[in-house]
C-alpha positions in Angstrom: -116.5 3.7 33.4 -115.1 7.1 32.3 -111.6 6.9 31.1 -108.9 9.5 31.1 -107.7 9.5 27.4 -104.3 10.9 28.3 -103.3 8.0 30.5 -101.5 4.9 29.3 -100.9 1.8 31.5 -98.2 -0.7 30.5 -98.7 -4.2 31.9 -95.5 -6.4 31.4 -93.9 -8.9 33.8 -90.4 -7.8 32.7 -89.9 -4.5 34.6 -87.1 -3.5 32.1 -89.4 -3.9 29.1 -92.1 -2.0 30.9 -89.9 0.8 31.8 -88.4 1.0 28.2 -92.0 1.1 26.8 -92.9 3.8 29.3 -90.0 5.9 28.2 -90.7 5.4 24.5 -94.3 6.4 24.9 -93.4 9.5 27.1 -91.0 10.6 24.3 -93.5 9.8 21.4 -96.9 10.8 22.8 -98.3 14.2 23.0 -97.0 16.4 26.0 -99.1 15.9 29.1 -99.7 12.1 28.5 -99.2 10.1 31.7 -97.7 6.7 31.4 -97.4 4.1 34.2 -95.9 0.6 34.1 -96.9 -2.4 36.3 -95.7 -6.0 36.3 -98.8 -8.0 37.4 -102.4 -8.4 36.3 -103.5 -7.7 39.9 -101.8 -4.4 39.8 -103.2 -3.7 36.3 -106.7 -4.4 37.4 -106.3 -2.2 40.5 -104.8 0.7 38.3 -107.5 0.4 35.7 -110.2 0.8 38.4 -108.6 3.6 40.2 -106.6 5.5 37.6 -108.9 4.9 34.5 -106.3 4.9 31.7 -107.5 5.5 28.2 -105.3 2.7 26.9 -103.9 -0.4 28.4 -100.8 -2.1 26.8 -101.0 -5.7 27.9 -98.5 -8.6 27.7 -100.1 -11.9 27.1 -97.8 -13.8 29.4 -98.0 -12.6 33.0 -96.9 -14.3 36.1 -100.3 -14.1 37.7 -102.6 -14.5 34.7 -103.3 -14.8 31.1 -103.5 -11.6 29.0 -106.3 -12.8 26.8 -108.4 -13.7 29.8 -107.5 -10.3 31.4 -109.0 -8.5 28.4 -112.3 -10.3 29.1 -112.1 -9.5 32.8 -111.6 -5.8 32.1 -114.5 -5.7 29.6 -116.7 -7.7 32.0 -116.0 -5.2 34.7 -117.1 -2.4 32.6 -113.7 -0.9 31.7 -113.8 0.5 28.2 -110.1 1.6 27.8 -108.4 0.7 24.5 -106.5 -2.6 25.1 -103.4 -3.3 22.8 -101.6 -6.5 23.3 -97.9 -6.5 23.2 -96.5 -10.0 22.8 -93.5 -12.0 21.4 -95.9 -14.5 20.0 -96.9 -14.7 16.3 -99.5 -17.5 16.5 -101.9 -17.8 13.7 -105.3 -16.6 14.9 -103.9 -14.3 17.6 -105.4 -11.2 16.1 -108.8 -12.9 16.0 -108.5 -14.1 19.7 -107.6 -10.6 20.9 -110.6 -9.1 19.0 -113.0 -11.8 20.2 -112.1 -10.9 23.9 -112.7 -7.2 23.3 -109.1 -6.2 22.5 -108.3 -3.4 20.1 -105.2 -4.9 18.5 -101.7 -6.3 19.0 -98.1 -5.6 18.3 -95.3 -8.2 18.2 -92.5 -7.2 20.5 -89.3 -6.3 18.7 -89.8 -3.5 16.3 -92.6 -1.6 18.0 -90.2 0.5 20.1 -88.9 2.5 17.1 -92.0 4.7 16.8 -94.7 2.2 15.9 -95.8 1.8 19.5 -96.3 5.5 20.1 -98.1 6.0 16.8 -100.5 3.0 17.4 -101.3 4.3 21.0 -102.0 7.8 19.6 -104.4 6.4 17.1 -106.2 4.4 19.9 -106.4 7.4 22.1 -108.0 9.6 19.3 
């Protein structure tokens, strides 16, 4: 699937966090980048198929699915957008689990909104 590199999809079950991440990205990413936030895995899969973002920011804990399994579902469906996991978890082995399913990395929620999120997404979109 062809992806649009200047589109970022934020998937987080907390609408307030999703909106905050969206605003941080719009401020920190190059002008013209489009950012959209959704709260469910179902919405995310629909948006990835229809909107073709270049990067998906994916929470691990979603009301309608597991984020790690979602990465595999995206890859199995042929979506090649960069996938960056955003999580509050700091489990040992999480980085390896994300990579094993086709993810491109993860950030622990907390300090990422001070510029780290936008710079990481910029690097993934390059």
